[in-house]
C-alpha positions in Angstrom: 5.5 -27.8 -4.8 3.9 -24.9 -6.7 0.2 -24.3 -6.3 -2.2 -22.0 -8.3 -4.8 -20.5 -6.0 -8.0 -20.0 -7.9 -11.0 -18.2 -6.5 -13.2 -15.1 -6.9 -11.2 -12.0 -6.4 -13.5 -9.1 -7.2 -14.1 -7.6 -3.7 -11.5 -6.7 -0.9 -13.1 -9.5 1.2 -12.5 -12.2 -1.5 -8.9 -11.1 -2.1 -8.3 -10.9 1.7 -9.5 -14.5 2.1 -7.3 -15.7 -0.8 -4.4 -13.8 0.7 -5.0 -15.4 4.1 -5.2 -18.9 2.6 -2.0 -18.3 0.4 -0.2 -17.1 3.5 -1.0 -20.3 5.4 0.2 -22.3 2.5 3.4 -20.3 2.2 4.0 -20.9 5.8 3.9 -24.6 5.1 6.7 -24.1 2.4 4.4 -24.1 -0.5 5.1 -21.8 -3.5 1.7 -20.2 -4.2 0.7 -18.3 -7.4 -2.1 -15.9 -6.6 -3.7 -14.3 -9.7 -4.4 -10.9 -8.2 -0.9 -10.5 -6.8 0.5 -10.9 -10.3 -2.0 -8.6 -12.1 -1.6 -5.8 -9.6 2.2 -6.1 -9.5 2.6 -5.5 -13.3 0.2 -2.6 -13.4 -1.2 -3.9 -16.9 -4.6 -5.2 -16.2 -5.7 -5.8 -19.7 -7.7 -9.1 -20.3 -4.9 -10.4 -22.6 -2.1 -9.7 -20.1 -4.1 -11.2 -17.2 -5.0 -14.4 -19.2 -1.4 -14.9 -20.4 0.0 -14.5 -16.8 -2.7 -16.8 -15.3 -2.1 -19.4 -18.1 1.7 -19.3 -17.2 0.8 -19.7 -13.5 -1.4 -22.8 -14.4 1.1 -24.3 -16.7 3.9 -24.0 -14.1 1.7 -25.3 -11.2 1.8 -28.8 -9.8 -1.6 -28.5 -8.3 -4.6 -26.1 -8.0 -6.4 -25.0 -4.9 -9.9 -23.6 -5.8 -12.4 -21.8 -3.7 -15.9 -23.1 -4.5 -17.7 -21.4 -1.8 -20.8 -19.4 -2.6 -24.1 -19.8 -4.3 -22.3 -20.9 -7.6 -18.8 -21.4 -8.7 -17.0 -18.3 -9.9 -16.7 -18.5 -13.8 -13.0 -17.6 -13.8 -12.3 -20.3 -11.2 -14.3 -22.8 -13.2 -12.2 -21.8 -16.2 -9.0 -22.2 -14.3 -10.0 -25.6 -13.1 -10.8 -26.7 -16.6 -7.6 -25.4 -18.0 -5.6 -27.3 -15.2 -7.5 -30.4 -15.8 -6.8 -30.3 -19.4 -3.1 -29.7 -18.6 -3.2 -32.8 -16.4 -4.3 -35.0 -19.3 -1.0 -34.5 -21.0 1.4 -33.9 -18.0 1.6 -36.7 -15.5 3.6 -34.5 -13.2 0.4 -32.4 -12.4 -0.9 -33.7 -9.0 -4.6 -32.5 -9.0 -7.2 -30.0 -7.9 -8.1 -29.4 -4.2 -11.3 -27.5 -3.5 -12.5 -25.3 -0.5 -16.2 -25.1 0.3 -17.5 -23.8 3.6 -21.1 -24.9 3.0 -21.5 -28.6 1.7 -19.0 -31.0 0.4 -17.3 -31.8 -3.0 -18.0 -35.4 -4.0 -16.3 -37.7 -6.5 -18.8 -40.2 -7.1 -22.6 -41.0 -6.7 -21.7 -43.2 -3.7 -20.2 -40.2 -2.0 -23.2 -38.0 -2.9 -25.5 -40.7 -1.4 -23.3 -41.0 1.8 -23.4 -37.2 2.2 -27.1 -37.0 1.9 -27.4 -39.8 4.4 -25.4 -38.0 6.9 -27.6 -35.0 6.6 -31.0 -37.0 6.8 
């Protein structure tokens, strides 16, 4: 399985966290595309080059793992989730999107929202 790992990568801490997570997935035998590994490896960090490389990573991925932790979702991460979701609409081999959030919970329905709020009440 090939996974695209989406998340904020603008600080050394953010990149370190993503590297740690990717390492754990790789230890489980999962092929992980990490955007900042690819951008730094090429040395060409123009917006067009990064977008093309990331698009290729998303197109070749079976699934996306996305970090949603923080006060708001990183705009690049949101874009990557949207692109992969669009790819899923025309490619039945795409598995889905898994999100990581340290504070809170990602819900798929209002029933799940109500249940989560009831747990906190």
